[in-house]
ModelCIF file with pLDDT and N, C-alpha, C, O atoms, coordinates in Angstrom:
data_MODEL
#
_entry.id   MODEL 
#
_entity.id                         1 
_entity.type                       polymer 
_entity.pdbx_number_of_molecules   1 
#
_entity_poly.entity_id                      1 
_entity_poly.type                           'polypeptide(L)' 
_entity_poly.nstd_linkage                   no 
_entity_poly.nstd_monomer                   no 
_entity_poly.pdbx_seq_one_letter_code       MVKNPIRNREIHIGDYIETIRQKYKVKRSEYLPNGTIPVVDQGQDFIAGYIY 
_entity_poly.pdbx_seq_one_letter_code_can   MVKNPIRNREIHIGDYIETIRQKYKVKRSEYLPNGTIPVVDQGQDFIAGYIY 
_entity_poly.pdbx_strand_id                 A 
#
loop_
_entity_poly_seq.entity_id 
_entity_poly_seq.num 
_entity_poly_seq.mon_id 
_entity_poly_seq.hetero 
1 1  MET n 
1 2  VAL n 
1 3  LYS n 
1 4  ASN n 
1 5  PRO n 
1 6  ILE n 
1 7  ARG n 
1 8  ASN n 
1 9  ARG n 
1 10 GLU n 
1 11 ILE n 
1 12 HIS n 
1 13 ILE n 
1 14 GLY n 
1 15 ASP n 
1 16 TYR n 
1 17 ILE n 
1 18 GLU n 
1 19 THR n 
1 20 ILE n 
1 21 ARG n 
1 22 GLN n 
1 23 LYS n 
1 24 TYR n 
1 25 LYS n 
1 26 VAL n 
1 27 LYS n 
1 28 ARG n 
1 29 SER n 
1 30 GLU n 
1 31 TYR n 
1 32 LEU n 
1 33 PRO n 
1 34 ASN n 
1 35 GLY n 
1 36 THR n 
1 37 ILE n 
1 38 PRO n 
1 39 VAL n 
1 40 VAL n 
1 41 ASP n 
1 42 GLN n 
1 43 GLY n 
1 44 GLN n 
1 45 ASP n 
1 46 PHE n 
1 47 ILE n 
1 48 ALA n 
1 49 GLY n 
1 50 TYR n 
1 51 ILE n 
1 52 TYR n 
#
_struct_asym.id          A 
_struct_asym.entity_id   1 
#
loop_
_ma_qa_metric.id 
_ma_qa_metric.mode 
_ma_qa_metric.name 
_ma_qa_metric.software_group_id 
_ma_qa_metric.type 
1 global pLDDT . pLDDT 
2 local  pLDDT . pLDDT 
#
_ma_qa_metric_global.metric_id      1 
_ma_qa_metric_global.metric_value   76.31 
_ma_qa_metric_global.model_id       1 
_ma_qa_metric_global.ordinal_id     1 
#
loop_
_ma_qa_metric_local.label_asym_id 
_ma_qa_metric_local.label_comp_id 
_ma_qa_metric_local.label_seq_id 
_ma_qa_metric_local.metric_id 
_ma_qa_metric_local.metric_value 
_ma_qa_metric_local.model_id 
_ma_qa_metric_local.ordinal_id 
A MET 1  2 59.00 1 1  
A VAL 2  2 60.00 1 2  
A LYS 3  2 62.00 1 3  
A ASN 4  2 55.00 1 4  
A PRO 5  2 63.00 1 5  
A ILE 6  2 66.00 1 6  
A ARG 7  2 67.00 1 7  
A ASN 8  2 68.00 1 8  
A ARG 9  2 71.00 1 9  
A GLU 10 2 78.00 1 10 
A ILE 11 2 75.00 1 11 
A HIS 12 2 81.00 1 12 
A ILE 13 2 80.00 1 13 
A GLY 14 2 81.00 1 14 
A ASP 15 2 83.00 1 15 
A TYR 16 2 81.00 1 16 
A ILE 17 2 82.00 1 17 
A GLU 18 2 80.00 1 18 
A THR 19 2 78.00 1 19 
A ILE 20 2 76.00 1 20 
A ARG 21 2 76.00 1 21 
A GLN 22 2 69.00 1 22 
A LYS 23 2 76.00 1 23 
A TYR 24 2 73.00 1 24 
A LYS 25 2 75.00 1 25 
A VAL 26 2 77.00 1 26 
A LYS 27 2 80.00 1 27 
A ARG 28 2 79.00 1 28 
A SER 29 2 85.00 1 29 
A GLU 30 2 84.00 1 30 
A TYR 31 2 83.00 1 31 
A LEU 32 2 84.00 1 32 
A PRO 33 2 87.00 1 33 
A ASN 34 2 89.00 1 34 
A GLY 35 2 87.00 1 35 
A THR 36 2 85.00 1 36 
A ILE 37 2 82.00 1 37 
A PRO 38 2 85.00 1 38 
A VAL 39 2 81.00 1 39 
A VAL 40 2 79.00 1 40 
A ASP 41 2 73.00 1 41 
A GLN 42 2 72.00 1 42 
A GLY 43 2 71.00 1 43 
A GLN 44 2 73.00 1 44 
A ASP 45 2 68.00 1 45 
A PHE 46 2 71.00 1 46 
A ILE 47 2 79.00 1 47 
A ALA 48 2 79.00 1 48 
A GLY 49 2 82.00 1 49 
A TYR 50 2 80.00 1 50 
A ILE 51 2 80.00 1 51 
A TYR 52 2 78.00 1 52 
#
loop_
_atom_site.group_PDB 
_atom_site.id 
_atom_site.type_symbol 
_atom_site.label_atom_id 
_atom_site.label_alt_id 
_atom_site.label_comp_id 
_atom_site.label_asym_id 
_atom_site.label_entity_id 
_atom_site.label_seq_id 
_atom_site.pdbx_PDB_ins_code 
_atom_site.Cartn_x 
_atom_site.Cartn_y 
_atom_site.Cartn_z 
_atom_site.occupancy 
_atom_site.B_iso_or_equiv 
_atom_site.pdbx_formal_charge 
_atom_site.auth_seq_id 
_atom_site.auth_comp_id 
_atom_site.auth_asym_id 
_atom_site.auth_atom_id 
_atom_site.pdbx_PDB_model_num 
ATOM 1   N N  . MET A 1 1  ? -2.031  -15.791 -4.857  1.00 59.00 ? 1  MET A N  1 
ATOM 2   C CA . MET A 1 1  ? -1.653  -16.365 -3.586  1.00 59.00 ? 1  MET A CA 1 
ATOM 3   C C  . MET A 1 1  ? -0.140  -16.548 -3.532  1.00 59.00 ? 1  MET A C  1 
ATOM 4   O O  . MET A 1 1  ? 0.516   -16.747 -4.554  1.00 59.00 ? 1  MET A O  1 
ATOM 5   N N  . VAL A 1 2  ? 0.386   -16.478 -2.337  1.00 60.00 ? 2  VAL A N  1 
ATOM 6   C CA . VAL A 1 2  ? 1.816   -16.683 -2.130  1.00 60.00 ? 2  VAL A CA 1 
ATOM 7   C C  . VAL A 1 2  ? 2.008   -17.765 -1.081  1.00 60.00 ? 2  VAL A C  1 
ATOM 8   O O  . VAL A 1 2  ? 1.128   -18.014 -0.257  1.00 60.00 ? 2  VAL A O  1 
ATOM 9   N N  . LYS A 1 3  ? 3.160   -18.399 -1.121  1.00 62.00 ? 3  LYS A N  1 
ATOM 10  C CA . LYS A 1 3  ? 3.477   -19.415 -0.124  1.00 62.00 ? 3  LYS A CA 1 
ATOM 11  C C  . LYS A 1 3  ? 3.919   -18.741 1.164   1.00 62.00 ? 3  LYS A C  1 
ATOM 12  O O  . LYS A 1 3  ? 4.730   -17.815 1.134   1.00 62.00 ? 3  LYS A O  1 
ATOM 13  N N  . ASN A 1 4  ? 3.399   -19.192 2.280   1.00 55.00 ? 4  ASN A N  1 
ATOM 14  C CA . ASN A 1 4  ? 3.810   -18.694 3.579   1.00 55.00 ? 4  ASN A CA 1 
ATOM 15  C C  . ASN A 1 4  ? 5.075   -19.451 3.973   1.00 55.00 ? 4  ASN A C  1 
ATOM 16  O O  . ASN A 1 4  ? 5.006   -20.657 4.211   1.00 55.00 ? 4  ASN A O  1 
ATOM 17  N N  . PRO A 1 5  ? 6.235   -18.780 4.049   1.00 63.00 ? 5  PRO A N  1 
ATOM 18  C CA . PRO A 1 5  ? 7.487   -19.489 4.327   1.00 63.00 ? 5  PRO A CA 1 
ATOM 19  C C  . PRO A 1 5  ? 7.533   -20.108 5.724   1.00 63.00 ? 5  PRO A C  1 
ATOM 20  O O  . PRO A 1 5  ? 8.314   -21.030 5.960   1.00 63.00 ? 5  PRO A O  1 
ATOM 21  N N  . ILE A 1 6  ? 6.727   -19.626 6.635   1.00 66.00 ? 6  ILE A N  1 
ATOM 22  C CA . ILE A 1 6  ? 6.740   -20.155 8.000   1.00 66.00 ? 6  ILE A CA 1 
ATOM 23  C C  . ILE A 1 6  ? 5.987   -21.473 8.076   1.00 66.00 ? 6  ILE A C  1 
ATOM 24  O O  . ILE A 1 6  ? 6.465   -22.422 8.697   1.00 66.00 ? 6  ILE A O  1 
ATOM 25  N N  . ARG A 1 7  ? 4.843   -21.545 7.466   1.00 67.00 ? 7  ARG A N  1 
ATOM 26  C CA . ARG A 1 7  ? 4.020   -22.747 7.562   1.00 67.00 ? 7  ARG A CA 1 
ATOM 27  C C  . ARG A 1 7  ? 3.968   -23.533 6.256   1.00 67.00 ? 7  ARG A C  1 
ATOM 28  O O  . ARG A 1 7  ? 3.368   -24.606 6.194   1.00 67.00 ? 7  ARG A O  1 
ATOM 29  N N  . ASN A 1 8  ? 4.599   -22.994 5.210   1.00 68.00 ? 8  ASN A N  1 
ATOM 30  C CA . ASN A 1 8  ? 4.635   -23.633 3.896   1.00 68.00 ? 8  ASN A CA 1 
ATOM 31  C C  . ASN A 1 8  ? 3.236   -23.978 3.392   1.00 68.00 ? 8  ASN A C  1 
ATOM 32  O O  . ASN A 1 8  ? 2.970   -25.092 2.941   1.00 68.00 ? 8  ASN A O  1 
ATOM 33  N N  . ARG A 1 9  ? 2.359   -22.992 3.484   1.00 71.00 ? 9  ARG A N  1 
ATOM 34  C CA . ARG A 1 9  ? 1.013   -23.175 2.946   1.00 71.00 ? 9  ARG A CA 1 
ATOM 35  C C  . ARG A 1 9  ? 0.593   -21.898 2.236   1.00 71.00 ? 9  ARG A C  1 
ATOM 36  O O  . ARG A 1 9  ? 1.187   -20.841 2.446   1.00 71.00 ? 9  ARG A O  1 
ATOM 37  N N  . GLU A 1 10 ? -0.412  -21.995 1.409   1.00 78.00 ? 10 GLU A N  1 
ATOM 38  C CA . GLU A 1 10 ? -0.874  -20.826 0.673   1.00 78.00 ? 10 GLU A CA 1 
ATOM 39  C C  . GLU A 1 10 ? -1.723  -19.942 1.579   1.00 78.00 ? 10 GLU A C  1 
ATOM 40  O O  . GLU A 1 10 ? -2.495  -20.424 2.407   1.00 78.00 ? 10 GLU A O  1 
ATOM 41  N N  . ILE A 1 11 ? -1.556  -18.633 1.396   1.00 75.00 ? 11 ILE A N  1 
ATOM 42  C CA . ILE A 1 11 ? -2.350  -17.662 2.133   1.00 75.00 ? 11 ILE A CA 1 
ATOM 43  C C  . ILE A 1 11 ? -2.901  -16.648 1.142   1.00 75.00 ? 11 ILE A C  1 
ATOM 44  O O  . ILE A 1 11 ? -2.367  -16.505 0.043   1.00 75.00 ? 11 ILE A O  1 
ATOM 45  N N  . HIS A 1 12 ? -3.948  -15.952 1.514   1.00 81.00 ? 12 HIS A N  1 
ATOM 46  C CA . HIS A 1 12 ? -4.514  -14.880 0.708   1.00 81.00 ? 12 HIS A CA 1 
ATOM 47  C C  . HIS A 1 12 ? -3.982  -13.560 1.250   1.00 81.00 ? 12 HIS A C  1 
ATOM 48  O O  . HIS A 1 12 ? -4.166  -13.257 2.429   1.00 81.00 ? 12 HIS A O  1 
ATOM 49  N N  . ILE A 1 13 ? -3.333  -12.782 0.413   1.00 80.00 ? 13 ILE A N  1 
ATOM 50  C CA . ILE A 1 13 ? -2.744  -11.524 0.843   1.00 80.00 ? 13 ILE A CA 1 
ATOM 51  C C  . ILE A 1 13 ? -3.820  -10.586 1.390   1.00 80.00 ? 13 ILE A C  1 
ATOM 52  O O  . ILE A 1 13 ? -3.541  -9.773  2.272   1.00 80.00 ? 13 ILE A O  1 
ATOM 53  N N  . GLY A 1 14 ? -5.029  -10.692 0.881   1.00 81.00 ? 14 GLY A N  1 
ATOM 54  C CA . GLY A 1 14 ? -6.126  -9.862  1.352   1.00 81.00 ? 14 GLY A CA 1 
ATOM 55  C C  . GLY A 1 14 ? -6.508  -10.113 2.796   1.00 81.00 ? 14 GLY A C  1 
ATOM 56  O O  . GLY A 1 14 ? -7.178  -9.284  3.412   1.00 81.00 ? 14 GLY A O  1 
ATOM 57  N N  . ASP A 1 15 ? -6.091  -11.244 3.346   1.00 83.00 ? 15 ASP A N  1 
ATOM 58  C CA . ASP A 1 15 ? -6.344  -11.520 4.761   1.00 83.00 ? 15 ASP A CA 1 
ATOM 59  C C  . ASP A 1 15 ? -5.435  -10.699 5.660   1.00 83.00 ? 15 ASP A C  1 
ATOM 60  O O  . ASP A 1 15 ? -5.679  -10.610 6.863   1.00 83.00 ? 15 ASP A O  1 
ATOM 61  N N  . TYR A 1 16 ? -4.388  -10.096 5.098   1.00 81.00 ? 16 TYR A N  1 
ATOM 62  C CA . TYR A 1 16 ? -3.382  -9.405  5.892   1.00 81.00 ? 16 TYR A CA 1 
ATOM 63  C C  . TYR A 1 16 ? -3.271  -7.915  5.604   1.00 81.00 ? 16 TYR A C  1 
ATOM 64  O O  . TYR A 1 16 ? -2.594  -7.195  6.339   1.00 81.00 ? 16 TYR A O  1 
ATOM 65  N N  . ILE A 1 17 ? -3.922  -7.441  4.553   1.00 82.00 ? 17 ILE A N  1 
ATOM 66  C CA . ILE A 1 17 ? -3.866  -6.020  4.228   1.00 82.00 ? 17 ILE A CA 1 
ATOM 67  C C  . ILE A 1 17 ? -5.284  -5.499  4.038   1.00 82.00 ? 17 ILE A C  1 
ATOM 68  O O  . ILE A 1 17 ? -6.222  -6.268  3.829   1.00 82.00 ? 17 ILE A O  1 
ATOM 69  N N  . GLU A 1 18 ? -5.420  -4.206  4.112   1.00 80.00 ? 18 GLU A N  1 
ATOM 70  C CA . GLU A 1 18 ? -6.713  -3.563  3.917   1.00 80.00 ? 18 GLU A CA 1 
ATOM 71  C C  . GLU A 1 18 ? -6.595  -2.559  2.777   1.00 80.00 ? 18 GLU A C  1 
ATOM 72  O O  . GLU A 1 18 ? -5.664  -1.753  2.757   1.00 80.00 ? 18 GLU A O  1 
ATOM 73  N N  . THR A 1 19 ? -7.507  -2.597  1.849   1.00 78.00 ? 19 THR A N  1 
ATOM 74  C CA . THR A 1 19 ? -7.540  -1.640  0.761   1.00 78.00 ? 19 THR A CA 1 
ATOM 75  C C  . THR A 1 19 ? -8.416  -0.469  1.175   1.00 78.00 ? 19 THR A C  1 
ATOM 76  O O  . THR A 1 19 ? -9.555  -0.652  1.604   1.00 78.00 ? 19 THR A O  1 
ATOM 77  N N  . ILE A 1 20 ? -7.881  0.717   1.043   1.00 76.00 ? 20 ILE A N  1 
ATOM 78  C CA . ILE A 1 20 ? -8.646  1.918   1.352   1.00 76.00 ? 20 ILE A CA 1 
ATOM 79  C C  . ILE A 1 20 ? -8.907  2.628   0.042   1.00 76.00 ? 20 ILE A C  1 
ATOM 80  O O  . ILE A 1 20 ? -7.973  3.028   -0.653  1.00 76.00 ? 20 ILE A O  1 
ATOM 81  N N  . ARG A 1 21 ? -10.156 2.783   -0.291  1.00 76.00 ? 21 ARG A N  1 
ATOM 82  C CA . ARG A 1 21 ? -10.514 3.429   -1.553  1.00 76.00 ? 21 ARG A CA 1 
ATOM 83  C C  . ARG A 1 21 ? -11.015 4.842   -1.262  1.00 76.00 ? 21 ARG A C  1 
ATOM 84  O O  . ARG A 1 21 ? -11.937 5.047   -0.472  1.00 76.00 ? 21 ARG A O  1 
ATOM 85  N N  . GLN A 1 22 ? -10.391 5.790   -1.912  1.00 69.00 ? 22 GLN A N  1 
ATOM 86  C CA . GLN A 1 22 ? -10.787 7.185   -1.789  1.00 69.00 ? 22 GLN A CA 1 
ATOM 87  C C  . GLN A 1 22 ? -11.765 7.514   -2.912  1.00 69.00 ? 22 GLN A C  1 
ATOM 88  O O  . GLN A 1 22 ? -11.753 6.870   -3.961  1.00 69.00 ? 22 GLN A O  1 
ATOM 89  N N  . LYS A 1 23 ? -12.602 8.508   -2.691  1.00 76.00 ? 23 LYS A N  1 
ATOM 90  C CA . LYS A 1 23 ? -13.526 8.939   -3.733  1.00 76.00 ? 23 LYS A CA 1 
ATOM 91  C C  . LYS A 1 23 ? -12.852 9.898   -4.701  1.00 76.00 ? 23 LYS A C  1 
ATOM 92  O O  . LYS A 1 23 ? -13.441 10.301  -5.704  1.00 76.00 ? 23 LYS A O  1 
ATOM 93  N N  . TYR A 1 24 ? -11.624 10.255  -4.394  1.00 73.00 ? 24 TYR A N  1 
ATOM 94  C CA . TYR A 1 24 ? -10.870 11.142  -5.268  1.00 73.00 ? 24 TYR A CA 1 
ATOM 95  C C  . TYR A 1 24 ? -9.423  10.684  -5.304  1.00 73.00 ? 24 TYR A C  1 
ATOM 96  O O  . TYR A 1 24 ? -8.973  9.950   -4.424  1.00 73.00 ? 24 TYR A O  1 
ATOM 97  N N  . LYS A 1 25 ? -8.712  11.111  -6.302  1.00 75.00 ? 25 LYS A N  1 
ATOM 98  C CA . LYS A 1 25 ? -7.294  10.791  -6.408  1.00 75.00 ? 25 LYS A CA 1 
ATOM 99  C C  . LYS A 1 25 ? -6.506  11.771  -5.548  1.00 75.00 ? 25 LYS A C  1 
ATOM 100 O O  . LYS A 1 25 ? -6.738  12.979  -5.592  1.00 75.00 ? 25 LYS A O  1 
ATOM 101 N N  . VAL A 1 26 ? -5.578  11.239  -4.769  1.00 77.00 ? 26 VAL A N  1 
ATOM 102 C CA . VAL A 1 26 ? -4.738  12.085  -3.938  1.00 77.00 ? 26 VAL A CA 1 
ATOM 103 C C  . VAL A 1 26 ? -3.752  12.817  -4.844  1.00 77.00 ? 26 VAL A C  1 
ATOM 104 O O  . VAL A 1 26 ? -3.029  12.186  -5.615  1.00 77.00 ? 26 VAL A O  1 
ATOM 105 N N  . LYS A 1 27 ? -3.722  14.135  -4.754  1.00 80.00 ? 27 LYS A N  1 
ATOM 106 C CA . LYS A 1 27 ? -2.820  14.926  -5.580  1.00 80.00 ? 27 LYS A CA 1 
ATOM 107 C C  . LYS A 1 27 ? -1.397  14.819  -5.042  1.00 80.00 ? 27 LYS A C  1 
ATOM 108 O O  . LYS A 1 27 ? -1.189  14.740  -3.831  1.00 80.00 ? 27 LYS A O  1 
ATOM 109 N N  . ARG A 1 28 ? -0.441  14.816  -5.925  1.00 79.00 ? 28 ARG A N  1 
ATOM 110 C CA . ARG A 1 28 ? 0.975   14.720  -5.529  1.00 79.00 ? 28 ARG A CA 1 
ATOM 111 C C  . ARG A 1 28 ? 1.338   15.821  -4.529  1.00 79.00 ? 28 ARG A C  1 
ATOM 112 O O  . ARG A 1 28 ? 2.166   15.605  -3.644  1.00 79.00 ? 28 ARG A O  1 
ATOM 113 N N  . SER A 1 29 ? 0.737   16.976  -4.665  1.00 85.00 ? 29 SER A N  1 
ATOM 114 C CA . SER A 1 29 ? 1.035   18.080  -3.743  1.00 85.00 ? 29 SER A CA 1 
ATOM 115 C C  . SER A 1 29 ? 0.543   17.788  -2.327  1.00 85.00 ? 29 SER A C  1 
ATOM 116 O O  . SER A 1 29 ? 0.963   18.457  -1.383  1.00 85.00 ? 29 SER A O  1 
ATOM 117 N N  . GLU A 1 30 ? -0.338  16.800  -2.161  1.00 84.00 ? 30 GLU A N  1 
ATOM 118 C CA . GLU A 1 30 ? -0.861  16.425  -0.842  1.00 84.00 ? 30 GLU A CA 1 
ATOM 119 C C  . GLU A 1 30 ? -0.052  15.305  -0.184  1.00 84.00 ? 30 GLU A C  1 
ATOM 120 O O  . GLU A 1 30 ? -0.291  14.983  0.979   1.00 84.00 ? 30 GLU A O  1 
ATOM 121 N N  . TYR A 1 31 ? 0.900   14.708  -0.906  1.00 83.00 ? 31 TYR A N  1 
ATOM 122 C CA . TYR A 1 31 ? 1.729   13.643  -0.337  1.00 83.00 ? 31 TYR A CA 1 
ATOM 123 C C  . TYR A 1 31 ? 2.550   14.206  0.812   1.00 83.00 ? 31 TYR A C  1 
ATOM 124 O O  . TYR A 1 31 ? 3.022   15.341  0.745   1.00 83.00 ? 31 TYR A O  1 
ATOM 125 N N  . LEU A 1 32 ? 2.717   13.431  1.845   1.00 84.00 ? 32 LEU A N  1 
ATOM 126 C CA . LEU A 1 32 ? 3.533   13.809  2.996   1.00 84.00 ? 32 LEU A CA 1 
ATOM 127 C C  . LEU A 1 32 ? 4.828   12.998  2.984   1.00 84.00 ? 32 LEU A C  1 
ATOM 128 O O  . LEU A 1 32 ? 4.838   11.875  2.480   1.00 84.00 ? 32 LEU A O  1 
ATOM 129 N N  . PRO A 1 33 ? 5.922   13.541  3.529   1.00 87.00 ? 33 PRO A N  1 
ATOM 130 C CA . PRO A 1 33 ? 7.174   12.778  3.571   1.00 87.00 ? 33 PRO A CA 1 
ATOM 131 C C  . PRO A 1 33 ? 7.116   11.607  4.557   1.00 87.00 ? 33 PRO A C  1 
ATOM 132 O O  . PRO A 1 33 ? 7.854   10.634  4.402   1.00 87.00 ? 33 PRO A O  1 
ATOM 133 N N  . ASN A 1 34 ? 6.253   11.691  5.563   1.00 89.00 ? 34 ASN A N  1 
ATOM 134 C CA . ASN A 1 34 ? 6.069   10.634  6.563   1.00 89.00 ? 34 ASN A CA 1 
ATOM 135 C C  . ASN A 1 34 ? 4.597   10.513  6.873   1.00 89.00 ? 34 ASN A C  1 
ATOM 136 O O  . ASN A 1 34 ? 3.844   11.472  6.704   1.00 89.00 ? 34 ASN A O  1 
ATOM 137 N N  . GLY A 1 35 ? 4.177   9.345   7.323   1.00 87.00 ? 35 GLY A N  1 
ATOM 138 C CA . GLY A 1 35 ? 2.784   9.170   7.685   1.00 87.00 ? 35 GLY A CA 1 
ATOM 139 C C  . GLY A 1 35 ? 2.457   7.721   7.951   1.00 87.00 ? 35 GLY A C  1 
ATOM 140 O O  . GLY A 1 35 ? 3.353   6.887   8.084   1.00 87.00 ? 35 GLY A O  1 
ATOM 141 N N  . THR A 1 36 ? 1.175   7.423   8.028   1.00 85.00 ? 36 THR A N  1 
ATOM 142 C CA . THR A 1 36 ? 0.745   6.066   8.350   1.00 85.00 ? 36 THR A CA 1 
ATOM 143 C C  . THR A 1 36 ? 0.291   5.264   7.140   1.00 85.00 ? 36 THR A C  1 
ATOM 144 O O  . THR A 1 36 ? 0.366   4.035   7.158   1.00 85.00 ? 36 THR A O  1 
ATOM 145 N N  . ILE A 1 37 ? -0.176  5.927   6.095   1.00 82.00 ? 37 ILE A N  1 
ATOM 146 C CA . ILE A 1 37 ? -0.685  5.225   4.916   1.00 82.00 ? 37 ILE A CA 1 
ATOM 147 C C  . ILE A 1 37 ? 0.180   5.569   3.719   1.00 82.00 ? 37 ILE A C  1 
ATOM 148 O O  . ILE A 1 37 ? 0.180   6.716   3.273   1.00 82.00 ? 37 ILE A O  1 
ATOM 149 N N  . PRO A 1 38 ? 0.926   4.594   3.180   1.00 85.00 ? 38 PRO A N  1 
ATOM 150 C CA . PRO A 1 38 ? 1.780   4.885   2.029   1.00 85.00 ? 38 PRO A CA 1 
ATOM 151 C C  . PRO A 1 38 ? 0.961   5.069   0.747   1.00 85.00 ? 38 PRO A C  1 
ATOM 152 O O  . PRO A 1 38 ? -0.079  4.438   0.559   1.00 85.00 ? 38 PRO A O  1 
ATOM 153 N N  . VAL A 1 39 ? 1.454   5.942   -0.120  1.00 81.00 ? 39 VAL A N  1 
ATOM 154 C CA . VAL A 1 39 ? 0.862   6.144   -1.438  1.00 81.00 ? 39 VAL A CA 1 
ATOM 155 C C  . VAL A 1 39 ? 1.751   5.413   -2.435  1.00 81.00 ? 39 VAL A C  1 
ATOM 156 O O  . VAL A 1 39 ? 2.916   5.768   -2.617  1.00 81.00 ? 39 VAL A O  1 
ATOM 157 N N  . VAL A 1 40 ? 1.202   4.400   -3.072  1.00 79.00 ? 40 VAL A N  1 
ATOM 158 C CA . VAL A 1 40 ? 1.941   3.622   -4.061  1.00 79.00 ? 40 VAL A CA 1 
ATOM 159 C C  . VAL A 1 40 ? 1.482   4.092   -5.433  1.00 79.00 ? 40 VAL A C  1 
ATOM 160 O O  . VAL A 1 40 ? 0.287   4.105   -5.729  1.00 79.00 ? 40 VAL A O  1 
ATOM 161 N N  . ASP A 1 41 ? 2.441   4.478   -6.265  1.00 73.00 ? 41 ASP A N  1 
ATOM 162 C CA . ASP A 1 41 ? 2.068   4.902   -7.613  1.00 73.00 ? 41 ASP A CA 1 
ATOM 163 C C  . ASP A 1 41 ? 3.024   4.288   -8.622  1.00 73.00 ? 41 ASP A C  1 
ATOM 164 O O  . ASP A 1 41 ? 3.862   3.461   -8.262  1.00 73.00 ? 41 ASP A O  1 
ATOM 165 N N  . GLN A 1 42 ? 2.906   4.679   -9.856  1.00 72.00 ? 42 GLN A N  1 
ATOM 166 C CA . GLN A 1 42 ? 3.711   4.090   -10.922 1.00 72.00 ? 42 GLN A CA 1 
ATOM 167 C C  . GLN A 1 42 ? 4.945   4.925   -11.233 1.00 72.00 ? 42 GLN A C  1 
ATOM 168 O O  . GLN A 1 42 ? 5.531   4.799   -12.309 1.00 72.00 ? 42 GLN A O  1 
ATOM 169 N N  . GLY A 1 43 ? 5.336   5.772   -10.297 1.00 71.00 ? 43 GLY A N  1 
ATOM 170 C CA . GLY A 1 43 ? 6.509   6.603   -10.490 1.00 71.00 ? 43 GLY A CA 1 
ATOM 171 C C  . GLY A 1 43 ? 7.797   5.814   -10.261 1.00 71.00 ? 43 GLY A C  1 
ATOM 172 O O  . GLY A 1 43 ? 7.784   4.586   -10.179 1.00 71.00 ? 43 GLY A O  1 
ATOM 173 N N  . GLN A 1 44 ? 8.888   6.531   -10.162 1.00 73.00 ? 44 GLN A N  1 
ATOM 174 C CA . GLN A 1 44 ? 10.197  5.909   -10.012 1.00 73.00 ? 44 GLN A CA 1 
ATOM 175 C C  . GLN A 1 44 ? 10.325  5.173   -8.683  1.00 73.00 ? 44 GLN A C  1 
ATOM 176 O O  . GLN A 1 44 ? 10.890  4.080   -8.635  1.00 73.00 ? 44 GLN A O  1 
ATOM 177 N N  . ASP A 1 45 ? 9.806   5.760   -7.599  1.00 68.00 ? 45 ASP A N  1 
ATOM 178 C CA . ASP A 1 45 ? 9.853   5.126   -6.287  1.00 68.00 ? 45 ASP A CA 1 
ATOM 179 C C  . ASP A 1 45 ? 8.572   4.344   -6.048  1.00 68.00 ? 45 ASP A C  1 
ATOM 180 O O  . ASP A 1 45 ? 7.491   4.771   -6.453  1.00 68.00 ? 45 ASP A O  1 
ATOM 181 N N  . PHE A 1 46 ? 8.697   3.188   -5.384  1.00 71.00 ? 46 PHE A N  1 
ATOM 182 C CA . PHE A 1 46 ? 7.524   2.368   -5.113  1.00 71.00 ? 46 PHE A CA 1 
ATOM 183 C C  . PHE A 1 46 ? 6.546   3.117   -4.213  1.00 71.00 ? 46 PHE A C  1 
ATOM 184 O O  . PHE A 1 46 ? 5.347   3.145   -4.487  1.00 71.00 ? 46 PHE A O  1 
ATOM 185 N N  . ILE A 1 47 ? 7.052   3.722   -3.143  1.00 79.00 ? 47 ILE A N  1 
ATOM 186 C CA . ILE A 1 47 ? 6.210   4.533   -2.267  1.00 79.00 ? 47 ILE A CA 1 
ATOM 187 C C  . ILE A 1 47 ? 6.518   5.993   -2.569  1.00 79.00 ? 47 ILE A C  1 
ATOM 188 O O  . ILE A 1 47 ? 7.629   6.465   -2.327  1.00 79.00 ? 47 ILE A O  1 
ATOM 189 N N  . ALA A 1 48 ? 5.536   6.698   -3.094  1.00 79.00 ? 48 ALA A N  1 
ATOM 190 C CA . ALA A 1 48 ? 5.744   8.079   -3.531  1.00 79.00 ? 48 ALA A CA 1 
ATOM 191 C C  . ALA A 1 48 ? 5.631   9.071   -2.382  1.00 79.00 ? 48 ALA A C  1 
ATOM 192 O O  . ALA A 1 48 ? 6.163   10.178  -2.466  1.00 79.00 ? 48 ALA A O  1 
ATOM 193 N N  . GLY A 1 49 ? 4.950   8.692   -1.320  1.00 82.00 ? 49 GLY A N  1 
ATOM 194 C CA . GLY A 1 49 ? 4.733   9.575   -0.183  1.00 82.00 ? 49 GLY A CA 1 
ATOM 195 C C  . GLY A 1 49 ? 3.730   8.912   0.743   1.00 82.00 ? 49 GLY A C  1 
ATOM 196 O O  . GLY A 1 49 ? 3.472   7.712   0.649   1.00 82.00 ? 49 GLY A O  1 
ATOM 197 N N  . TYR A 1 50 ? 3.172   9.706   1.633   1.00 80.00 ? 50 TYR A N  1 
ATOM 198 C CA . TYR A 1 50 ? 2.210   9.187   2.612   1.00 80.00 ? 50 TYR A CA 1 
ATOM 199 C C  . TYR A 1 50 ? 1.038   10.133  2.747   1.00 80.00 ? 50 TYR A C  1 
ATOM 200 O O  . TYR A 1 50 ? 1.139   11.322  2.445   1.00 80.00 ? 50 TYR A O  1 
ATOM 201 N N  . ILE A 1 51 ? -0.064  9.592   3.202   1.00 80.00 ? 51 ILE A N  1 
ATOM 202 C CA . ILE A 1 51 ? -1.198  10.411  3.599   1.00 80.00 ? 51 ILE A CA 1 
ATOM 203 C C  . ILE A 1 51 ? -1.521  10.056  5.039   1.00 80.00 ? 51 ILE A C  1 
ATOM 204 O O  . ILE A 1 51 ? -1.350  8.906   5.444   1.00 80.00 ? 51 ILE A O  1 
ATOM 205 N N  . TYR A 1 52 ? -1.970  10.992  5.793   1.00 78.00 ? 52 TYR A N  1 
ATOM 206 C CA . TYR A 1 52 ? -2.337  10.860  7.225   1.00 78.00 ? 52 TYR A CA 1 
ATOM 207 C C  . TYR A 1 52 ? -1.148  10.619  8.090   1.00 78.00 ? 52 TYR A C  1 
ATOM 208 O O  . TYR A 1 52 ? -1.286  10.487  9.306   1.00 78.00 ? 52 TYR A O  1 
#
């Protein structure tokens, strides 16, 4: 949980984001330079690319 700086109360991050689980791993060759869903991986950049 993190403190909400506006209301100074605890919030659950899951109330504000949605986890999308794929049945397969997205291949790096399928990453797009722009899109609606960021791909977060353990590489040098936090957002490695996008899908959709």
